VOGU-3710 file (C-alpha; in Angstrom, 3 decimals, decimal comma):
1> xxxxxxxxxx> -16,578/11,183/3,545  -15,760/14,566/2,150  -13,477/14,940/-0,761  -10,604/17,360/-0,531  -11,843/19,967/-2,878  -8,931/22,045/-3,119  -7,268/18,916/-4,326  -9,979/18,292/-6,799  -9,241/21,946/-7,389  -5,927/21,834/-8,159
11> xxxxxxxxxx> -6,102/18,653/-10,833  -9,014/20,325/-12,771  -10,600/17,042/-13,402  -12,711/14,457/-11,733  -11,024/11,458/-10,403  -10,938/8,313/-12,540  -13,664/5,843/-11,301  -11,342/3,350/-9,614  -9,776/6,335/-7,573  -13,195/7,166/-6,292
21> xxxxxxxxxx> -13,352/3,634/-5,450  -10,098/3,615/-3,355  -11,443/7,030/-1,935  -15,160/5,295/-0,703  -14,516/5,052/2,861  -15,727/3,580/6,467  -14,593/4,362/9,627  -11,170/3,548/11,209  -10,752/2,552/14,681  -9,092/5,455/16,140
31> xxxxxxxxxx> -7,433/4,979/13,491  14,907/2,962/1,487  14,987/-0,086/-1,204  17,428/-2,419/-2,667  16,269/-6,090/-2,255  19,381/-8,556/-2,466  17,184/-9,984/-5,985  17,353/-6,375/-7,171  20,318/-7,673/-9,555  18,127/-10,504/-10,916
41> xxxxxxxxxx> 15,664/-7,663/-12,016  13,002/-9,618/-10,583  12,195/-11,224/-13,936  11,060/-14,478/-12,170  8,563/-13,906/-9,197  8,371/-16,609/-6,614  5,298/-18,599/-6,529  2,417/-17,272/-4,700  1,711/-19,310/-1,599  -2,013/-20,544/-1,882
51> xxxxxxxxxx> -4,476/-18,198/0,177  -7,500/-19,470/1,317  -8,991/-15,852/2,296  -10,917/-14,657/-0,676  -9,657/-11,818/-2,411  -11,600/-8,461/-3,428  -12,987/-8,492/-6,866  -10,866/-7,403/-9,461  -10,929/-3,396/-9,791  -13,131/-1,183/-11,917
61> xxxxxxxxxx> -10,567/-0,195/-14,867  -10,471/1,713/-17,613  -7,594/2,096/-20,462  -5,538/5,450/-19,625  -6,032/5,437/-16,006  -3,705/7,566/-13,845  -0,545/5,793/-12,602  -0,346/5,709/-8,623  1,257/8,890/-7,559  4,452/8,965/-5,895
71> xxxxxxxxxx> 5,816/10,365/-2,680  9,057/10,363/-0,383  10,401/7,482/1,047  11,033/9,180/4,283  14,233/9,013/6,359  13,345/5,096/7,948  14,266/2,940/4,769  16,227/0,112/5,149  17,443/-1,841/2,323  17,361/-5,810/1,811
81> xxxxxxxxxx> 14,174/-6,374/4,069  13,184/-10,082/4,160  10,778/-11,598/1,869  7,570/-12,094/3,783  3,620/-11,335/3,340  3,528/-11,321/7,103  4,838/-8,754/9,208  3,172/-9,796/12,224  5,879/-11,014/14,943  5,240/-12,501/18,363
91> xxxxxxxxxx> 4,606/-9,716/20,895  3,597/-6,891/18,550  0,579/-5,077/19,801  -1,910/-3,164/17,325  -4,947/-3,784/15,349  -4,405/-6,431/12,533  -4,841/-5,571/9,317  -5,217/-7,292/6,187  -3,842/-5,373/2,965  -4,722/-6,535/-0,463
101> xxxxxxxxxx> -5,221/-5,581/-3,906  -3,719/-5,570/-7,323  -0,925/-4,162/-9,518  -2,049/-2,949/-12,830  -0,605/-0,976/-15,775  -2,118/1,553/-17,340  -3,928/-0,255/-19,850  -5,539/-2,444/-17,088  -3,517/-5,465/-17,309  -2,655/-7,256/-14,444
111> xxxxxxxxxx> 0,908/-7,184/-13,788  2,648/-10,289/-12,297  5,909/-10,899/-10,346  5,875/-6,802/-9,167  7,895/-6,203/-6,463  6,390/-4,636/-3,396  8,342/-3,411/-0,215  6,349/-2,307/2,924  7,778/-0,584/5,758  5,780/1,398/8,585
121> xxxxxxxxxx> 5,800/2,492/12,086  4,474/0,063/14,980  1,316/0,744/17,329  3,018/3,455/19,186  4,340/5,450/15,880  7,953/3,764/16,210  10,195/2,567/13,345  12,809/-0,286/14,064  15,962/1,015/12,733  17,838/-1,858/13,703
131> xxxxxxxxxx> 16,145/-4,592/12,360  13,187/-5,338/10,076  9,867/-5,297/12,388  7,135/-4,206/10,261  9,572/-4,565/6,821  9,288/-7,024/4,360  9,090/-7,323/0,601  7,022/-9,819/-1,517  5,545/-10,240/-5,440  2,368/-10,416/-7,025
141> xxxxxxxxxx> 0,793/-13,337/-8,298  0,065/-14,394/-11,799  -3,070/-12,629/-11,615  -1,125/-9,423/-10,087  -2,493/-9,680/-6,653  -0,557/-9,127/-3,543  -1,973/-9,669/0,308  -0,176/-8,082/3,351  -0,658/-8,940/6,686  0,563/-6,476/9,477
151> xxxxxxxxxx> -1,052/-4,109/11,751  -2,334/-0,625/11,370  0,298/2,275/11,979  0,448/4,313/14,970  1,017/7,915/14,540  4,635/9,497/13,843  4,955/12,930/15,188  4,038/15,319/12,823  2,232/12,612/10,190  -1,120/10,925/10,152
161> xxxxxxxxxx> -1,366/6,848/9,476  0,762/5,861/6,998  2,328/2,992/5,175  5,452/3,128/3,169  5,289/1,034/-0,080  7,913/0,511/-2,928  6,743/-0,701/-6,285  8,922/-2,085/-9,040  7,411/-3,990/-12,194  10,207/-6,316/-13,917
171> xxxxxxxxxx> 12,785/-4,357/-15,639  11,412/-1,095/-14,793  12,087/1,796/-12,377  10,578/1,742/-8,765  8,249/4,003/-7,690  8,077/5,176/-4,150  4,495/6,014/-2,105  2,807/6,355/0,928  -0,739/4,805/1,422  -3,485/6,442/4,057
181> xxxxxxxxxx> -6,255/5,646/5,931  -9,650/7,333/5,914  -11,408/9,246/8,684  -8,269/9,919/10,408  -8,141/13,583/11,610  -4,529/14,310/11,315  -5,090/13,539/7,764  -6,076/17,084/6,768  -2,924/18,602/9,278  -0,433/16,419/7,321
191> xxxxxxxxxx> 1,285/18,230/4,526  2,125/14,838/2,513  -1,282/13,290/2,644  -2,766/12,742/-0,511  -6,460/11,440/-0,880  -5,487/9,613/-3,807  -3,609/7,433/-2,151  -6,847/6,322/0,503  -6,978/2,516/1,135  -10,561/1,492/0,506
201> xxxxxxxxxx> -11,917/-0,367/3,429  -13,832/-3,799/3,343  -16,097/-5,710/5,493  -14,395/-8,192/7,842  -16,102/-10,736/10,121  -13,098/-10,899/12,779  -11,359/-8,186/14,853  -8,870/-7,466/11,869  -9,096/-4,201/9,609  -8,929/-5,252/6,143
211> xxxxxxxxx> -8,311/-2,565/3,181  -7,618/-3,028/-0,136  -5,492/-0,435/-2,860  -4,648/-1,146/-6,081  -1,648/0,049/-7,641  -1,406/1,388/-11,292  2,048/1,501/-13,057  3,046/3,178/-16,455  5,307/0,404/-17,754
//
């Protein structure tokens, strides 16, 4: 996949190695926040559920790596999402997607107990603004890892495929950003799109898509 040369020129520096890893791509198939736990400042993370699926290797990291870029929350944020790592509900259509990754600080240390709140459009590009379909939050485990089961989001008018996420380490301010998918033709026509926020596609033996994105926070 070609890199966005205009984006590189604006920044003037080559991407960090771990960002290049996130921007490495394979083909894709056609391809607002206040948790009820907020008052607790997220100082205690719930115990992580055992996960039989293998995690991607710990990302290549170097001290001083750049924090994950911020992006707007958009108009369809809903507070108080349910705590869950699986957003797939009965009758929901779309390509299954498993998104995995780590949350690290700029010194490369893993961050446990980080809150990640996800929301996205369904396969047809529609958001559920009455309930919590394709909305939910979870916490990173003791190793700073997370795992989300969802579907590949559809195309919202004027936007490329994307997933919203709000990330908040204990006792810090949250950042809001959006994740994108490689080789989607609408990427370059989306005025918000940032190649630094591309997920990295992983091999999957099943029909589901598997991808990784590692968040870096300045804490």
